[in-house]
Every structure is written in C-alpha cells, then in structure tokens.
C-alpha positions as CSV (number, residue, x, y, z in Angstrom):
1,M,123.5,133.5,109.6
2,T,123.4,131.7,106.2
3,T,126.3,130.4,104.1
4,E,126.2,130.3,100.3
5,K,126.8,126.8,99.0
6,K,126.1,124.9,95.8
7,V,123.8,121.9,96.1
8,P,125.6,118.6,95.4
9,E,123.6,117.0,92.6
10,G,125.3,113.7,91.7
11,R,123.9,110.4,93.0
12,L,127.3,109.0,94.0
13,N,128.4,112.3,95.6
14,R,125.3,112.5,97.7
15,F,125.5,108.8,98.6
16,V,129.1,109.1,99.8
17,R,128.1,112.1,102.0
18,L,125.3,110.2,103.6
19,A,127.5,107.2,104.3
20,G,129.9,109.6,106.0
21,L,127.1,110.8,108.3
22,G,126.5,107.2,109.4
23,A,130.2,106.9,110.4
24,R,130.1,110.1,112.3
25,A,127.0,109.2,114.2
26,G,128.5,105.8,115.0
27,A,131.6,107.4,116.4
28,A,129.6,109.8,118.5
29,H,127.7,106.8,120.0
30,L,130.9,105.0,120.9
31,L,132.4,108.2,122.4
32,S,129.2,108.9,124.4
33,R,130.4,106.1,126.7
34,R,133.4,108.1,127.7
35,V,134.0,111.2,129.8
36,D,134.0,113.5,126.8
37,A,130.5,112.3,125.8
38,A,128.9,115.7,125.6
39,D,131.7,117.2,123.5
40,A,131.7,114.1,121.1
41,A,127.9,114.3,120.6
42,A,128.0,118.1,120.0
43,S,130.8,117.8,117.5
44,A,129.2,114.9,115.6
45,A,125.8,116.7,115.6
46,A,127.4,119.9,114.2
47,Q,129.0,118.0,111.3
48,V,125.7,116.2,110.6
49,A,123.8,119.5,110.5
50,E,126.4,121.0,108.1
51,V,126.4,118.1,105.7
52,L,122.6,117.7,105.7
53,G,122.2,121.5,105.2
54,T,124.6,121.5,102.3
55,M,122.9,118.5,100.6
56,R,119.4,120.0,101.1
57,G,116.6,118.0,99.4
58,L,115.4,114.9,101.3
59,A,118.5,114.7,103.4
60,A,117.8,118.1,104.9
61,K,114.2,117.0,105.7
62,V,115.6,114.2,107.8
63,G,117.6,116.7,109.8
64,Q,114.7,119.1,110.1
65,M,112.5,116.3,111.6
66,A,115.3,115.2,113.9
67,S,115.5,118.7,115.3
68,Y,112.0,118.8,116.8
69,V,110.3,115.4,116.9
70,D,110.5,114.0,120.4
71,G,111.9,110.4,120.4
72,F,113.5,110.7,117.0
73,V,117.0,111.0,118.4
74,P,118.2,108.8,121.3
75,E,117.8,110.6,124.6
76,P,121.6,110.8,125.5
77,Q,122.3,112.7,122.3
78,R,119.0,114.5,122.0
79,E,120.1,117.9,123.4
80,A,123.2,118.1,121.3
81,Y,121.5,117.0,118.0
82,E,118.4,119.2,118.5
83,S,120.6,122.3,119.1
84,A,122.8,121.7,116.1
85,L,120.0,120.6,113.7
86,R,117.7,123.5,114.7
87,S,119.6,125.7,112.3
88,L,118.2,123.6,109.4
89,R,114.7,124.9,110.2
90,A,115.5,128.6,109.8
91,A,118.8,129.0,108.1
92,A,119.9,126.3,105.7
93,P,122.9,127.1,103.4
94,T,121.8,129.5,100.6
95,S,122.3,129.7,96.8
96,S,124.0,132.5,95.0
97,P,122.2,135.7,94.2
98,A,123.0,135.4,90.5
99,A,121.7,131.9,90.3
100,I,118.5,132.9,92.1
101,R,117.9,135.9,89.9
102,A,118.4,133.7,86.8
103,I,115.7,131.3,87.9
104,V,113.2,134.2,88.7
105,E,113.8,135.8,85.3
106,E,113.6,132.6,83.4
107,D,110.4,131.4,85.0
108,L,108.6,134.7,85.1
109,G,109.8,135.8,81.6
110,A,111.1,139.3,82.4
111,P,114.0,141.1,83.9
112,L,113.9,141.1,87.7
113,G,113.8,144.9,87.8
114,E,110.6,144.9,85.8
115,L,109.0,142.2,88.0
116,F,109.7,143.8,91.4
117,A,110.1,147.4,92.5
118,A,112.6,146.3,95.1
119,W,114.5,143.0,95.7
120,D,116.8,141.9,98.5
121,D,119.5,139.5,97.3
122,A,120.0,138.3,100.9
123,P,117.4,135.6,101.6
124,F,115.7,135.8,105.0
125,A,115.0,132.0,105.1
126,S,116.4,129.0,103.4
127,A,115.2,125.4,103.6
128,S,115.6,122.0,101.9
129,I,114.0,122.9,98.5
130,G,114.2,126.7,98.2
131,Q,115.0,130.0,99.8
132,V,112.9,133.1,100.4
133,H,113.6,136.7,99.5
134,R,112.0,140.0,100.5
135,A,110.7,142.1,97.6
136,A,108.2,144.8,96.8
137,L,105.6,145.1,94.0
138,A,105.0,148.3,92.0
139,D,102.0,149.1,94.1
140,G,104.1,149.1,97.2
141,R,103.1,145.7,98.7
142,E,105.8,143.8,100.5
143,V,106.1,140.2,99.3
144,A,108.0,137.0,100.1
145,V,109.4,135.3,97.0
146,K,110.3,131.6,97.4
147,V,112.8,130.4,94.8
148,Q,114.1,126.9,94.3
149,H,117.7,126.2,94.9
150,P,119.5,125.7,91.5
151,G,120.0,122.0,90.9
152,I,117.6,120.9,93.6
153,D,115.5,118.9,91.1
154,R,118.5,116.9,90.1
155,A,119.6,116.5,93.7
156,L,116.2,115.2,94.7
157,A,116.2,112.8,91.8
158,S,119.5,111.5,93.0
159,D,118.2,111.0,96.5
160,L,115.2,109.1,95.2
161,E,117.5,106.8,93.3
162,N,119.4,106.0,96.5
163,A,117.3,103.4,98.3
164,G,119.1,104.1,101.5
165,V,118.1,107.7,101.5
166,I,114.5,106.8,100.9
167,Q,114.6,104.3,103.7
168,A,116.0,106.9,106.0
169,I,113.0,109.1,105.3
170,V,110.4,106.3,105.4
171,G,112.0,104.9,108.6
172,A,111.2,108.1,110.3
173,V,107.5,107.9,109.5
174,A,106.7,104.2,108.7
175,P,108.3,100.8,109.3
176,R,110.9,99.7,106.8
177,E,109.5,96.2,106.6
178,L,106.4,97.5,104.8
179,D,105.9,97.0,101.1
180,A,108.9,99.0,100.1
181,K,107.9,99.5,96.5
182,R,104.5,101.0,97.3
183,V,105.7,103.0,100.2
184,F,108.6,104.4,98.3
185,A,106.3,105.3,95.4
186,E,104.1,107.2,97.9
187,V,107.1,109.1,99.3
188,R,108.4,109.8,95.8
189,A,105.1,111.3,94.7
190,R,104.7,113.6,97.7
191,F,108.3,114.9,97.6
192,L,108.4,115.4,93.8
193,E,105.3,117.5,94.1
194,E,107.2,119.8,96.4
195,L,109.2,120.9,93.3
196,D,106.0,122.2,91.6
197,Y,105.4,125.7,93.1
198,A,102.4,126.2,90.8
199,L,100.7,123.2,92.5
200,E,101.7,124.6,95.9
201,A,100.1,127.9,95.0
202,E,96.9,126.1,94.1
203,R,96.9,124.2,97.4
204,Q,97.7,127.3,99.4
205,R,94.6,129.1,97.9
206,T,92.5,126.0,98.7
207,F,93.6,125.9,102.3
208,A,92.9,129.6,102.6
209,G,89.4,128.9,101.4
210,V,88.8,126.2,104.0
211,H,89.9,128.6,106.8
212,R,88.4,131.8,105.4
213,G,86.8,133.8,108.2
214,D,88.8,132.3,111.0
215,P,90.3,135.2,112.9
216,A,93.1,133.1,114.4
217,I,94.3,131.5,111.1
218,H,96.2,133.5,108.6
219,I,97.4,132.1,105.2
220,P,99.3,134.6,103.1
221,E,97.8,135.6,99.7
222,V,99.4,134.1,96.6
223,I,100.5,136.7,94.0
224,A,99.6,134.6,90.9
225,S,101.2,137.1,88.4
226,R,104.6,136.6,90.1
227,S,104.5,132.8,90.6
228,A,105.5,129.9,88.4
229,R,106.8,126.4,88.7
230,R,110.0,127.3,90.6
231,V,109.0,130.7,91.9
232,L,106.2,131.4,94.5
233,T,105.3,134.9,95.5
234,T,103.0,135.6,98.5
235,E,102.3,138.6,100.7
236,L,105.1,139.0,103.3
237,A,104.3,137.7,106.7
238,R,106.1,138.4,110.0
239,G,105.8,136.7,113.3
240,A,107.5,135.0,116.2
241,T,109.2,131.5,116.1
242,L,107.9,128.5,118.0
243,E,110.7,129.0,120.6
244,E,109.5,132.6,121.2
245,A,105.9,131.6,121.2
246,A,106.6,129.0,123.9
247,T,107.6,131.8,126.3
248,R,104.2,133.7,126.0
249,D,101.6,133.6,128.8
250,E,99.3,130.6,129.2
251,R,96.2,132.2,127.6
252,T,98.2,133.1,124.4
253,R,99.8,129.7,124.2
254,R,96.4,128.1,124.5
255,A,95.1,130.3,121.6
256,Y,98.1,129.1,119.5
257,A,97.4,125.4,120.3
258,E,93.7,125.7,119.5
259,A,94.5,127.5,116.2
260,L,97.0,124.8,115.2
261,W,94.5,122.0,116.0
262,R,91.8,123.7,114.0
263,F,94.1,124.3,111.0
264,V,95.2,120.6,110.9
265,F,92.0,118.8,111.6
266,K,89.5,121.1,109.8
267,G,91.8,120.7,106.8
268,N,91.6,117.0,107.3
269,L,88.0,116.4,108.2
270,V,86.3,119.2,106.3
271,G,88.7,120.1,103.5
272,G,89.7,116.4,102.8
273,M,93.4,117.1,102.8
274,F,96.3,117.6,105.2
275,N,99.5,119.5,105.2
276,A,102.0,116.8,105.9
277,D,105.0,119.0,106.7
278,P,104.3,120.3,110.2
279,H,107.8,121.5,111.2
280,P,108.0,124.6,113.3
281,G,109.5,126.8,110.6
282,N,106.1,126.7,108.8
283,Y,104.4,128.6,111.6
284,L,104.6,132.3,112.6
285,F,103.0,133.3,115.9
286,H,101.4,136.7,116.7
287,P,100.9,138.4,120.1
288,D,97.1,138.3,119.8
289,G,97.0,134.5,119.5
290,R,96.9,134.3,115.7
291,V,99.1,131.9,113.7
292,T,100.3,132.4,110.2
293,F,100.7,129.1,108.2
294,L,103.4,128.7,105.5
295,D,104.5,126.1,103.1
296,F,101.9,123.9,101.3
297,G,104.3,121.9,99.2
298,C,103.7,118.5,100.9
299,V,99.9,117.9,101.0
300,E,98.2,114.5,101.1
301,P,94.6,114.2,99.8
302,L,92.0,112.5,102.0
303,D,89.0,111.0,100.3
304,G,86.8,107.9,100.0
305,A,87.0,105.3,102.8
306,R,90.0,107.0,104.4
307,L,88.0,110.2,104.9
308,E,84.8,108.4,105.9
309,H,86.5,106.3,108.6
310,G,88.8,109.2,109.6
311,R,85.8,111.3,110.3
312,G,84.2,108.3,112.1
313,M,87.2,108.0,114.4
314,H,87.1,111.7,115.3
315,L,83.3,111.6,115.9
316,A,83.6,108.5,118.1
317,A,86.4,110.2,120.1
318,L,84.2,113.3,120.7
319,R,81.4,111.0,121.9
320,K,83.8,108.9,124.0
321,D,82.5,105.8,122.1
322,E,85.4,103.4,122.4
323,A,83.8,100.6,120.5
324,A,82.9,102.8,117.5
325,F,86.4,104.2,117.5
326,A,88.0,100.8,117.4
327,R,85.7,99.7,114.5
328,H,86.6,102.7,112.4
329,A,90.3,102.4,113.3
330,A,90.3,98.8,112.3
331,R,88.7,99.6,109.0
332,I,91.1,102.4,108.1
333,L,94.1,100.3,109.1
334,G,92.8,97.2,107.4
335,T,93.8,95.0,110.3
336,R,92.6,91.4,110.6
337,G,93.0,90.4,114.3
338,G,96.0,89.1,116.2
339,R,98.7,90.8,118.2
340,F,99.4,93.3,115.4
341,E,95.8,94.6,115.4
342,E,95.8,94.8,119.2
343,L,99.0,96.9,119.3
344,S,97.9,99.0,116.3
345,L,94.5,99.9,117.7
346,S,96.1,100.6,121.1
347,Y,98.6,102.9,119.5
348,T,95.9,104.7,117.4
349,R,93.8,105.1,120.5
350,R,96.7,106.8,122.3
351,C,97.1,109.2,119.4
352,F,93.5,110.4,120.1
353,E,94.0,110.9,123.8
354,P,93.8,114.7,123.3
355,L,90.1,114.3,122.2
356,F,89.1,111.4,124.6
357,S,90.6,113.1,127.6
358,A,90.0,116.8,126.7
359,P,91.1,119.2,128.1
360,F,94.5,117.7,127.5
361,R,98.1,118.9,127.7
362,V,100.3,117.4,125.0
363,T,103.7,116.9,126.5
364,R,107.1,115.8,125.1
365,A,106.9,112.6,127.2
366,Y,103.5,111.9,125.6
367,V,105.0,112.3,122.1
368,R,108.0,110.1,123.0
369,G,105.5,107.4,124.1
370,L,103.9,107.5,120.7
371,V,107.2,107.0,119.0
372,E,108.0,104.1,121.4
373,G,104.5,102.7,120.5
374,V,105.5,102.5,116.8
375,M,108.7,100.6,117.8
376,A,106.6,98.1,119.7
377,I,104.4,97.5,116.6
378,K,107.4,97.1,114.4
379,E,108.5,94.2,116.6
380,Q,105.5,92.2,115.4
381,F,106.2,92.4,111.7
382,L,108.3,89.3,111.5
383,V,106.4,87.4,114.2
384,K,104.6,84.4,112.8
385,D,100.8,84.6,113.1
386,S,100.9,88.1,114.5
387,G,98.2,89.3,112.0
388,F,100.6,91.7,110.4
389,V,99.1,93.7,107.4
390,Q,100.7,96.3,105.2
391,L,100.0,99.9,105.9
392,P,97.2,101.0,103.7
393,P,97.9,103.4,100.8
394,G,98.1,107.1,101.8
395,M,98.9,106.4,105.4
396,V,102.7,106.9,105.4
397,F,102.6,110.7,106.0
398,L,100.0,110.5,108.7
399,N,102.6,109.3,111.2
400,R,104.8,112.2,110.1
401,L,102.0,114.6,110.8
402,Q,101.2,112.9,114.1
403,F,104.7,113.0,115.5
404,G,105.6,116.4,114.1
405,F,102.4,118.2,114.9
406,Y,102.2,116.8,118.4
407,S,105.9,117.8,119.0
408,V,105.0,121.4,118.1
409,L,102.1,121.3,120.5
410,A,104.3,119.9,123.2
411,R,106.6,122.9,122.9
412,L,103.7,125.2,123.8
413,D,103.1,123.1,126.9
414,V,99.6,124.2,127.6
415,E,96.3,122.4,128.4
416,A,93.6,123.0,125.8
417,D,90.1,121.6,125.1
418,Y,90.7,120.1,121.7
419,A,87.4,118.3,121.7
420,A,85.5,121.6,122.0
421,V,87.6,123.1,119.2
422,E,86.9,120.2,116.9
423,G,83.3,120.0,117.8
424,A,82.7,123.6,116.9
425,F,84.1,123.4,113.3
426,L,82.4,120.0,112.7
427,R,79.0,121.4,113.7
428,E,79.6,124.4,111.5
429,A,80.3,122.1,108.6
430,G,77.2,119.9,109.3
431,L,79.3,116.9,110.3
432,L,78.2,116.8,113.9
433,E,74.8,117.4,115.4
C-alpha cells in the first residue's frame, strides 16, 4: 500500500530529518540491551523506513540497500530493520496524480489523453527517484510509464550538498577515509545521471543488444515516442518478486541464479558496462526460469585498463591461475605492497570464490564475510607503512554491485556452476579459447 507524500526539497529540511534518524537509531541501540529490545528495534526501524521513504532520493537508496545487503545492519537489529525497510523496495510513498500528469504532459508535449489510450492514476511501484504507472497505447499495447517524483531533482541536489548524506552513501560502498573529493564526485555523477531518463532509455537499449537472443534474459522494450528526460515508457512486464522466487524448486532457482550471473558479468566483460543498482526490486522472476531486468539508471562504464584487467581476473579465475589473478587484481587496485595490499588481494580473491570453487552456493554468511573483509581493510588506512593507496577511479560502485548482487543470489540459496556460465558467454564473444 502506498501513501501520497510530497518530497521534502530544502537542504536544511532534509539534513534535520537525517539527523533525527541518527538519534532514533542510537536510541534503538541503547534499548536493545533491555528486555524490550525487539520492540525498540522494530519501532525505530519503522520510523527510519517512513522518513527515508518520504525523503526519497539518496536517503531512500540507503534504506533500500540496508533492506537486503547482508552485513549492512548489525545482526541484533537485522530482522527488524530488514522487515521495515523492505517496503522501500516495492512501495515507497507516492506523488499526487495531478503532479505526475503535469510532468508527463510537459515532457511529452501533449495532453495525457492523446498520449495514452488508458492511464491508471494509481502507481503500481514507487522508488527513490520516480514511480511507475500502468497505461496503454493506441495500438493496445500495455506499457509501464516511469515518471520522476516532482521536486526530486531539487531534493537530490540538496542531498549532494550535505556532505553527511554523501558519506552515508559512500560509507556503504567504500571507505570514508578515501579521497573524499574524488569519491564524492564519482557518486555525484552516477546519481545525477539517474535523473536523465533519456540516458537511461539509451542504456536500456544497449543492454538489450548485449543480451539479445538469450532466452533467459528479458529486458523490456523502450517506447521512444513516449519517453523524455523525466518520463520513460517501456513494455509492461509482470513477474514474481525475489521473495517469491526464493520459494521455487531448486532447478528453477538455479536457472534464475545463472541468468543473473550472465546478465551482470556478460554486461561487464563483453558489453564494457555494469548496472550498479542490483536491488531486488529491479528483477522479476518467471516460472520457466527467465528473469526480467528493470532500471538502468545507474550504470558505470568499464573501459581501458579496468576492462583489460577485469577480464584478466575473470579468465585467471576460470583457469584456477592464482598467480595471474593476483597480478591482475594488484594492477586494477593499484596496490604497492604491504599489509594493505595483502588484505585487499585476499578480499578480492574471496569475491571470486564462486568462480574458483564452482559449482558454488552463495550464502548469506558468505556475503557477511565479504562485508567484514572490507571492515578489516579499513583498519589499515591510518596504519603507518601499511601500503595504503586510494581506491582507483570508477571502483566505488563495484563494491555496491558485489554486496548487492551476491545478497540477491544468497536469497536464492542454490548451488550453481558460475564458471561454466561465464565460460560459455566468453567463448561466444571470442574472449576465451
């Protein structure tokens, strides 16, 4: 069930709300030591979900990530927070029908009745940047129309001006002690791109081209004549949620896991780009093992040395060549020896365990171990002579992909031969003999 609410836009207003969240979370932590710990955590989590949902923008993205990435929320509060924040994935607060109609008509340059043969004012999905409405074209095709929340551009600008908000985002995917100016610039660029639905439409068509002919991967067709900067119209797709998919039989869950792996890493290694927003709401699961992929707003390009050494790491993992893997990993991370390099390479190697040890079952414990590995690396930042180096450009969102994507696979809880999946599409692309 969705609730209609206006996006708070002012910088001070949004900052005060975020500060309030910190106080609530702190209170929940203190109360968790008492008998009423469960009730305290549940109450605080519900308030956090409500505020983050109302704020939308970057704040809601933090809540979305906390709802499914294992290790993001401390274990004693995990169940309460995941339950409350899960609503942000599928039913964030919505914007008014009149405001949404006004944006559609302004961006597409015609009355809504001329643009669509049918229009449902009640959105069937709402997220941090926009909400989605069912509609129909004159030829009878059912479509999904994603429209930005009114004022979300100003809200996002306010968040980006609040260093604390940016640090909350970056802290979830990269160490805060890194070169803040450069890391924030990278985060800013990616999230501001999410406001440009014309760019998203272009990327969606590109991803569809990379995966064309794959019977297990479905990417909805973009309707260019009904899309603009704040409006994106695609064919309507239906399917099961991740929670529902996780209850299917083992064979079907394995097909889902293999399709997810192929989508992510074929996009990376063959297409030279990755979709850096792997939260569960972006996937729809079908009974025959197919997966529909949605939302191409946050995409990171991969090229040059990053693509070269990224491919080198994957090829080395497929060949079980530990030495070659370490060489490529050191090059892509730019390490220079010392304890920092040792921990960074060890952590990176653990991220590739699904290839080295295929067939492999990605579990929630495995994902939590990766998050803990990042914490161990962070401890070396201020240690003298640890060999610490800044994270190379373009690497911030790779951790977001790793944690988020693996957390999705962990919910499917199935063993799959990811090495065989990857080897097949690399051979097809001429990248593996």
